[in-house]
C-alpha positions as CSV (number, residue, x, y, z in Angstrom):
1,M,6.1,-2.4,11.1
2,T,3.7,0.1,9.9
3,R,2.0,2.7,12.1
4,M,-1.7,3.3,11.6
5,T,-4.1,5.9,13.0
6,V,-7.7,5.3,14.0
7,G,-9.9,7.6,11.9
8,P,-12.6,9.8,13.3
9,E,-15.3,7.1,12.9
10,G,-13.1,4.3,14.3
11,Q,-11.9,2.9,11.0
12,L,-8.4,1.7,10.1
13,T,-7.1,1.8,6.6
14,L,-4.8,-1.0,5.7
15,L,-2.0,-0.4,3.2
16,P,-2.7,-1.8,-0.3
17,T,0.2,-4.3,0.1
18,V,-1.4,-5.7,3.3
19,Q,-4.8,-5.9,1.6
20,A,-3.2,-7.7,-1.4
21,Q,-1.2,-10.1,0.8
22,Y,-4.4,-11.4,2.4
23,G,-6.8,-10.9,-0.5
24,W,-8.9,-8.4,1.3
25,Q,-11.2,-6.4,-0.8
26,P,-13.5,-3.6,0.4
27,G,-16.2,-5.1,2.5
28,A,-14.1,-8.2,3.4
29,A,-15.1,-9.8,6.8
30,V,-12.4,-10.1,9.4
31,R,-12.4,-11.6,12.9
32,I,-11.1,-9.4,15.7
33,V,-9.2,-11.5,18.3
34,E,-8.2,-9.8,21.5
35,T,-5.4,-11.4,23.5
36,R,-4.1,-9.8,26.7
37,G,-3.9,-6.3,25.4
38,V,-3.1,-7.2,21.7
39,V,-5.7,-7.0,18.9
40,L,-5.3,-9.2,15.9
41,L,-7.2,-9.1,12.6
42,V,-7.8,-12.5,11.1
43,P,-9.5,-13.2,7.7
44,L,-13.0,-14.5,8.5
45,T,-14.0,-17.5,6.4
46,N,-16.4,-20.4,6.7
47,E,-13.4,-22.7,7.3
48,P,-12.5,-23.9,10.8
49,L,-9.6,-22.0,12.4
50,P,-6.4,-23.5,11.0
51,I,-4.3,-25.5,13.6
52,Q,-1.3,-23.2,12.9
53,L,-3.3,-20.1,13.6
54,A,-4.8,-21.6,16.8
55,Q,-1.3,-22.4,18.0
56,E,-0.1,-18.9,17.2
57,L,-3.0,-17.4,19.0
58,A,-2.2,-19.6,22.0
59,Q,1.4,-18.3,21.9
60,W,0.1,-14.7,21.9
61,Q,-2.0,-15.5,25.0
62,E,1.0,-16.9,26.8
63,L,3.1,-13.8,25.9
64,G,3.8,-11.9,29.1
65,A,3.3,-8.1,29.3
66,A,7.0,-7.6,29.7
67,H,7.7,-9.0,26.3
68,R,5.0,-7.1,24.4
69,G,7.2,-4.0,24.5
70,H,9.4,-5.6,21.9
71,F,6.6,-5.2,19.4
72,R,6.0,-1.5,19.8
73,I,7.0,0.9,17.1
C-alpha cells in the first residue's frame, strides 16, 4: 500500500503507476464512494456500474469496523 498526504487545497496526487493502471489523465472524472468510513475512488464513465464492482462495494459495506484495521498502513 502507498501512503498519500492531502495537499493544502485538499488534493491527492496519485502515483504515475496508479494513473497508468486506470488510464487516468489530468482532468479525469472519478466517482467518490463512501462506505462506512472508507473512501473509494472509482473511474467515472457513462457505462452502468459493472456487476463485479457493485458486488465489491457491497462487500465493503458489510465489512465490520473491527476488520478495517487490517487495511491500515
